C-alpha positions as CSV (number, residue, x, y, z in Angstrom):
1,A,60.5,-20.8,-76.0
2,F,62.5,-18.8,-73.5
3,I,61.3,-15.3,-72.6
4,E,64.0,-12.9,-71.3
5,P,63.3,-11.5,-67.9
6,G,62.1,-7.9,-68.2
7,S,60.7,-8.5,-71.7
8,P,56.9,-8.7,-71.3
9,W,56.3,-7.7,-74.9
10,E,57.7,-11.2,-75.9
11,N,54.6,-12.9,-74.4
12,G,51.6,-10.5,-74.8
13,Y,49.0,-13.1,-74.2
14,N,50.2,-14.0,-70.7
15,E,50.9,-10.4,-69.9
16,S,47.4,-9.4,-70.9
17,F,45.9,-12.1,-68.6
18,N,48.2,-11.1,-65.8
19,G,47.1,-7.5,-66.2
20,K,43.4,-8.4,-66.1
21,L,43.9,-10.6,-63.0
22,R,45.8,-7.8,-61.3
23,D,43.3,-5.0,-62.3
24,E,40.1,-6.9,-61.8
25,L,40.9,-8.8,-58.6
26,L,44.3,-8.4,-56.9
27,N,44.3,-4.6,-56.7
28,R,40.6,-4.6,-55.4
29,E,40.8,-7.2,-52.6
30,I,42.6,-7.5,-49.3
31,F,43.2,-11.2,-48.6
32,Y,43.3,-12.0,-44.9
33,N,44.6,-15.5,-45.3
34,L,45.8,-18.0,-48.0
35,K,42.5,-19.9,-48.1
36,E,40.5,-16.7,-48.8
37,A,42.9,-15.8,-51.6
38,K,42.6,-19.2,-53.2
39,V,38.8,-19.1,-53.0
40,L,38.5,-15.6,-54.5
41,I,41.0,-16.3,-57.2
42,E,39.3,-19.5,-58.2
43,N,35.9,-17.7,-58.3
44,W,37.5,-15.0,-60.6
45,R,39.0,-17.7,-62.8
46,K,35.7,-19.5,-63.2
47,E,33.9,-16.2,-64.1
48,Y,36.8,-15.2,-66.5
49,N,36.4,-18.5,-68.4
50,T,32.7,-19.1,-68.3
51,V,30.9,-15.7,-68.0
52,R,33.2,-12.8,-68.9
53,P,33.0,-11.8,-72.6
54,H,36.3,-11.8,-74.5
55,S,36.6,-9.4,-77.5
56,S,38.9,-11.9,-79.4
57,L,36.1,-14.4,-79.3
58,G,33.3,-12.1,-80.6
59,Y,32.4,-11.1,-77.0
60,R,31.7,-14.6,-75.9
61,P,33.2,-16.4,-73.0
62,P,35.9,-19.0,-73.8
63,A,34.1,-21.9,-72.1
64,P,30.4,-21.3,-72.3
65,A,29.7,-25.1,-72.3
66,A,31.1,-25.3,-68.8
67,I,28.1,-23.3,-67.5
68,Q,25.5,-25.6,-69.1
69,P,23.6,-27.6,-66.5
70,L,24.5,-31.2,-66.3
71,T,21.9,-33.8,-67.2
72,F,21.8,-37.1,-65.6
73,E,19.5,-39.8,-64.4
74,P,18.6,-39.6,-60.7
75,F,20.1,-42.5,-58.7
76,W,20.4,-41.0,-55.3
77,F,18.1,-42.2,-52.5
78,T,16.1,-40.6,-49.7
79,S,14.6,-42.1,-46.7
80,D,11.1,-42.3,-45.3
81,R,10.0,-41.6,-41.8
82,N,11.6,-44.8,-40.6
83,N,14.9,-44.0,-42.3
84,T,14.4,-46.8,-44.8
85,P,16.3,-46.0,-48.0
86,Q,14.0,-45.3,-51.0
87,F,15.8,-45.3,-54.3
88,L,14.6,-42.6,-56.8
89,T,13.6,-43.9,-60.2
């Protein structure tokens, strides 16, 4: 669907997100370079999706499963004093 320029009421969901991004991050930070901006915006996005409560979701984050610790079997190795690989089991 096409949204007419200058008609933010036609897409309230995106406009709400844009307002939150602007109010909670962009208006509060001074970015000294592009890399810093990318890092801070990505950190904000992760918090927005995994930690920040959303009223439309019963004050829960949209992706709480993303913050659950991963479980896996250890397979990495370390080395002893002689730098001999020792596989963890």
